[in-house]
C-alpha positions in Angstrom: 110.7 123.0 122.7 113.2 122.2 125.5 115.6 121.1 122.7 115.7 124.6 121.3 115.6 126.4 124.6 118.8 124.5 125.5 120.4 125.5 122.2 121.7 129.0 122.4 122.5 129.1 118.8 118.9 128.7 117.7 116.1 131.1 118.3 112.9 129.2 117.6 109.2 130.2 117.2 106.6 127.6 117.7 103.3 128.0 115.8 100.6 125.3 115.6 98.4 124.5 112.7 96.4 126.2 111.3 98.0 129.4 112.5 101.3 128.2 111.0 99.7 128.6 107.6 99.7 132.4 108.2 103.3 132.5 109.4 104.5 130.6 106.4 103.2 133.2 103.9 106.2 134.7 102.0 105.8 138.1 103.7 106.3 136.6 107.1 108.5 133.5 106.8 111.4 135.5 105.2 112.4 136.5 108.7 113.5 132.9 109.4 116.5 130.9 108.2 114.8 127.5 108.4 111.4 125.9 109.0 110.9 122.7 111.0 107.7 120.8 110.5 106.3 118.5 113.1 102.6 118.4 112.2 100.6 115.7 110.6 98.1 117.6 108.4 95.8 116.8 105.5 93.9 114.0 107.2 90.3 114.8 108.1 89.3 112.3 110.8 85.8 111.0 110.6 85.0 111.0 114.3 85.1 107.2 114.5 88.1 105.2 115.3 89.2 102.1 113.5 90.5 100.9 110.2 90.4 103.3 107.3 89.0 106.2 109.4 89.9 109.6 107.9 89.8 111.2 104.5 92.8 112.7 102.8 92.3 116.4 101.9 94.3 118.9 99.9 95.7 122.0 101.5 94.1 125.4 101.0 95.4 127.3 97.9 97.0 130.0 100.1 99.0 127.4 102.0 100.0 125.5 98.8 101.3 128.8 97.3 103.2 129.5 100.5 105.0 126.2 100.5 105.8 126.5 96.8 107.3 129.9 97.5 109.2 128.4 100.4 110.8 125.9 98.1 111.5 128.4 95.3 113.2 130.7 97.8 115.6 128.0 98.9 114.6 128.1 102.6 116.0 125.2 104.6 113.5 122.6 105.8 113.6 119.9 108.5 110.9 117.3 108.8 110.5 115.2 112.0 108.6 112.0 112.4 104.9 112.1 111.3 105.5 115.4 109.4 107.0 113.2 106.7 103.5 111.8 106.0 101.5 115.1 106.1 99.2 116.0 103.2 99.0 112.5 101.6 96.7 113.9 98.9 99.3 116.6 97.9 102.0 115.2 95.6 104.3 118.2 96.4 104.6 117.1 100.0 106.0 113.7 99.0 108.4 115.6 96.7 109.4 117.5 99.8 109.8 114.6 102.2 111.1 111.9 99.8 109.5 109.3 102.0 108.0 106.1 100.5 105.7 105.7 103.5 102.0 105.1 102.5 99.2 105.5 105.0 97.1 103.5 102.6 98.2 101.2 99.8 98.5 102.9 96.4 100.7 103.9 93.5 104.2 105.1 94.2 106.7 105.9 91.4 104.5 104.0 88.9 104.1 100.9 91.0 101.4 99.6 93.3 102.7 99.4 96.9 101.0 98.1 100.1 100.2 100.3 103.1 103.2 100.9 105.2 103.8 99.8 108.8 104.7 101.4 112.1 106.2 100.4 115.4 105.5 102.5 118.5 103.9 105.9 118.7 102.7 108.4 121.3 101.0 106.7 124.2 102.5 103.4 123.4 106.1 104.0 124.4 106.6 100.4 125.6 106.1 99.4 122.0 108.8 101.7 120.6 111.8 100.1 119.0 115.3 100.1 120.7 118.0 100.5 118.0 121.5 101.7 117.3 121.9 104.2 114.5 125.0 104.2 112.2 126.3 106.9 109.9 126.0 106.4 106.1 127.6 109.8 105.3 130.9 110.3 107.1 131.9 113.9 107.3 128.4 115.3 106.6 127.6 118.4 108.8 124.3 116.9 110.0 126.3 114.1 111.6 128.9 116.2 113.4 129.5 114.9 116.9 127.4 111.7 116.2 129.6 110.1 113.5 129.8 106.9 115.6 126.1 106.7 115.8 124.0 106.5 118.9 121.4 104.3 120.6 117.8 105.5 120.9 114.3 104.2 121.6 111.6 105.6 119.3 108.9 105.0 116.7 109.9 103.4 113.4 108.3 103.1 110.0 108.2 100.1 107.6 108.4 101.5 104.1 109.5 100.3 100.7 113.2 100.4 99.7 112.4 102.6 96.7 113.4 105.7 98.7 117.1 104.8 98.4 117.7 106.1 94.9 116.0 109.5 95.6 117.8 110.8 98.7 121.2 111.2 100.4 121.3 108.6 103.2 122.5 109.9 106.5 121.6 107.5 109.3 120.5 103.8 109.2 119.0 101.7 112.0 120.1 98.2 113.0 116.4 97.2 113.7 114.9 94.4 111.7 112.6 96.0 109.2 110.4 92.9 108.7 106.6 92.8 108.6 106.3 90.8 111.8 107.9 93.6 113.8 105.4 96.2 112.7 101.7 97.0 112.6 99.9 98.1 109.5 99.0 101.8 109.2 95.9 102.5 111.2 94.4 104.4 108.2 94.6 101.3 106.0 91.2 99.9 105.0 89.8 96.7 106.6 90.5 94.8 103.4 94.1 96.0 103.4 94.6 95.1 107.0 93.2 91.6 106.6 95.5 90.8 103.6 98.5 93.0 104.6 101.8 91.8 103.1 104.9 94.0 103.1 108.3 93.2 101.8 111.5 93.8 103.9 111.7 97.6 104.3 114.5 100.2 104.1 116.6 100.7 107.2 117.2 104.3 106.3 115.7 106.6 109.0 117.4 110.0 108.4 118.2 111.5 105.0 118.8 114.7 103.0 117.3 115.7 99.7 116.8 118.7 97.5 113.3 119.9 97.0 113.6 122.4 94.2 115.9 125.1 95.7 115.5 124.0 99.3 117.8 121.7 101.2 115.7 119.2 103.3 116.6 116.9 106.2 114.0 114.3 106.9 114.0 112.2 110.1 111.6 109.4 110.9 112.9 109.7 114.5 111.3 112.1 117.0 108.0 110.8 118.0 108.1 111.0 121.8 110.0 111.9 125.0 112.4 109.1 124.8 113.8 110.7 121.6 113.5 114.3 122.8 115.7 113.6 125.9 118.3 111.6 123.9 121.6 113.6 123.6 122.3 112.1 120.2 118.9 113.0 118.8 119.1 116.5 120.2 122.5 116.9 118.5 120.9 115.6 115.2 118.1 118.1 115.3 120.4 121.0 116.1 122.9 120.0 113.3 120.0 119.5 110.8 118.6 123.0 111.5 122.0 124.7 111.2 122.9 122.8 108.0 119.7 123.5 106.1 120.0 127.2 107.0 123.5 127.4 105.6 124.7 128.8 102.3 126.5 125.5 101.7 123.3 123.5 102.0 121.4 125.9 99.7 124.2 125.6 97.1 124.0 121.8 97.4 120.2 121.8 96.8 120.5 124.1 93.8 123.2 122.0 92.3 121.5 118.7 93.1 118.2 119.9 91.6 120.0 121.1 88.5 121.6 117.8 88.0 118.3 116.0 88.5 116.6 118.1 85.9 119.3 117.4 83.3 119.0 113.6 83.6 
């Protein structure tokens, strides 16, 4: 929250799940220009630790209707880090995030894909990846002030390259997205872990997309304090919130969705 407390141009309200499900109802969320998600929901942990622990559950109908209304209203959305992989049993959330990250192996865009990988994470900061980010969209408002990129140490995901054709690339990492640099998802089954094989992954870590009428900025960055305290990352978050809340971004999302539906 210190990121927003230091940003005088943004008035932020923090609400944890499941209370957030009430705030996101149409009669309440209309008071806000944008919504930033940083929760990892839709996974019911079994109480035991280890491979494959946790069941994927669908959201309550009330919450599903609230998110659908959010997208139809064109409200701007920002997703940070593990929020990209929330609600793995809910297809709409993948439509929202655009991510190709899979907590368990399965079908994605009509093809079988392996469980994805990760590097770093909360409590394991020494394992986070050091990288330099480079712009892939010169002049885009989300990259204002960070056009030359910046260095950061944070968690990374190993995901398939299929994401590239579905989003607007914003920032790429110079890290080597090879299997040997990552661990398989902790929710993969024991069988998946034993036989895990993942192709070279996409180096795209921040992108924009249109989810129905809503402009979305998705960032895999933002797992821990090393990112929160990074001036480049702070600028990225502030830019993303401002852009998705703008009329220009909403017009872009409407136009992009319209073009997609005509193809």
